[in-house]
C-alpha positions as CSV (number, residue, x, y, z in Angstrom):
1,M,102.6,84.8,-59.6
2,D,100.3,82.9,-57.6
3,E,98.5,82.7,-54.9
4,E,101.1,81.7,-52.6
5,G,103.6,84.5,-54.0
6,K,105.5,82.4,-55.8
7,A,106.7,83.7,-59.5
8,R,105.0,81.7,-62.4
9,G,106.7,83.6,-65.3
10,K,106.5,86.8,-66.9
11,S,103.1,87.2,-69.4
12,V,102.9,89.9,-72.0
13,V,99.1,90.2,-71.9
14,A,99.1,90.9,-68.1
15,G,101.9,93.6,-68.8
16,Q,99.5,95.3,-70.9
17,H,96.5,94.9,-68.5
18,G,98.9,96.8,-66.0
19,L,99.8,99.2,-68.4
20,A,96.7,100.0,-69.6
21,Q,95.5,100.4,-65.9
22,V,98.2,103.0,-64.9
23,A,97.3,105.4,-68.4
24,L,93.9,105.4,-67.4
25,S,94.5,106.3,-63.9
26,R,97.3,108.9,-65.7
27,V,94.1,110.2,-67.9
28,L,92.0,110.2,-64.9
29,I,94.2,112.6,-62.6
30,P,94.2,116.2,-64.0
31,V,90.4,115.8,-64.8
32,P,89.0,117.4,-61.6
33,V,91.5,120.1,-62.0
34,L,91.0,121.0,-65.3
35,T,86.8,121.0,-64.5
36,I,86.0,122.0,-60.8
37,P,88.5,125.6,-60.6
38,P,87.3,127.1,-63.8
39,I,83.8,126.4,-63.2
40,A,84.1,127.5,-59.1
41,F,86.1,130.3,-60.6
42,H,83.8,131.8,-62.2
43,L,80.8,132.0,-60.1
44,L,83.4,133.3,-57.1
45,N,84.0,135.9,-59.8
46,K,80.5,137.1,-59.5
47,T,80.6,137.0,-56.0
48,S,81.3,140.4,-54.4
49,L,84.3,139.2,-52.9
50,L,86.9,139.4,-56.0
51,K,85.4,142.0,-57.1
52,R,86.1,144.0,-54.0
53,Y,89.6,142.3,-53.5
54,P,90.9,141.4,-57.1
55,G,94.5,140.7,-55.8
56,M,93.1,137.2,-54.4
57,S,92.4,136.0,-57.9
58,I,95.6,134.4,-58.6
59,P,95.9,132.8,-54.8
60,T,92.1,131.4,-54.7
61,N,92.7,129.9,-58.5
62,L,95.9,128.2,-56.8
63,A,94.0,127.3,-53.8
64,L,91.4,125.5,-56.4
65,I,93.4,123.9,-58.1
66,T,95.9,122.6,-54.9
67,A,92.4,121.4,-53.4
68,C,91.8,119.7,-56.5
69,L,95.3,118.0,-57.2
70,Y,95.0,117.0,-53.3
71,I,91.8,115.5,-53.4
72,G,91.9,113.7,-56.9
73,L,94.9,112.4,-57.0
74,G,94.5,109.9,-54.4
75,P,91.4,108.3,-55.8
76,A,93.0,108.1,-59.7
77,I,95.7,106.3,-58.3
78,A,93.4,103.9,-56.1
79,L,91.5,103.2,-59.4
80,F,92.3,100.1,-60.0
81,P,94.2,97.5,-57.0
82,Q,98.2,97.5,-56.8
83,I,97.7,93.3,-57.6
84,G,95.7,92.8,-60.1
85,T,93.8,89.2,-60.6
86,I,93.7,87.7,-64.2
87,S,92.5,84.5,-65.0
88,V,94.6,81.7,-66.1
89,S,92.3,81.2,-69.3
90,Q,93.3,84.9,-70.6
91,L,97.4,84.1,-70.0
92,E,99.5,83.3,-73.2
93,P,99.5,79.1,-73.4
94,Q,102.1,78.5,-71.1
95,F,100.1,79.6,-67.8
96,R,97.6,77.0,-68.6
97,G,97.6,74.1,-66.6
98,L,99.6,75.2,-63.8
99,L,99.4,73.2,-60.6
100,D,99.9,74.8,-57.2
101,S,101.5,73.0,-54.2
102,N,98.8,70.8,-53.3
103,G,98.5,69.5,-57.1
104,N,95.0,71.5,-57.3
105,P,94.6,73.1,-61.0
106,I,95.6,77.2,-61.0
107,S,92.7,79.4,-62.7
108,Q,93.5,82.7,-62.1
109,L,97.3,84.9,-61.6
110,Y,98.4,87.7,-60.1
111,Y,100.3,91.0,-61.3
112,N,101.7,93.9,-60.2
113,K,100.1,97.1,-62.3
114,G,103.4,99.1,-61.6
115,L,103.2,103.0,-60.5
C-alpha cells in the first residue's frame, strides 16, 4: 500500500521480506530460554539453597524458563515493525512509475509483515 493506505497490489518480493523477518523473529524467541536458564540453574545448583531443598529444583527451573519466555517473547516479535517499508526499486516492475493522489511519484510502499 502507499502512504495514503491505498492498496497498490500484491508483491512476491515484499512477501519474501515479511516472511524472512517473521522467520528470524521466530528463531530468536527460544534463544533466551535456551541460554539463560541452563546457566542460571548451573550457578544455582552450587548454592546451599538447592542443596538443602532439592525438591525446589524443578519449580526453580520452570520459573526461570517462564521468566525468560515472558521477557524474551515481546522483544523477539517486536524486532521488526508490523508495517514494513520497501523501496519501489526493490519491487517488481509493475510497482515502478506509480503516482500518488497528487501526481507525485511513489518511491516507497508499505506492507504488513504478518505474524
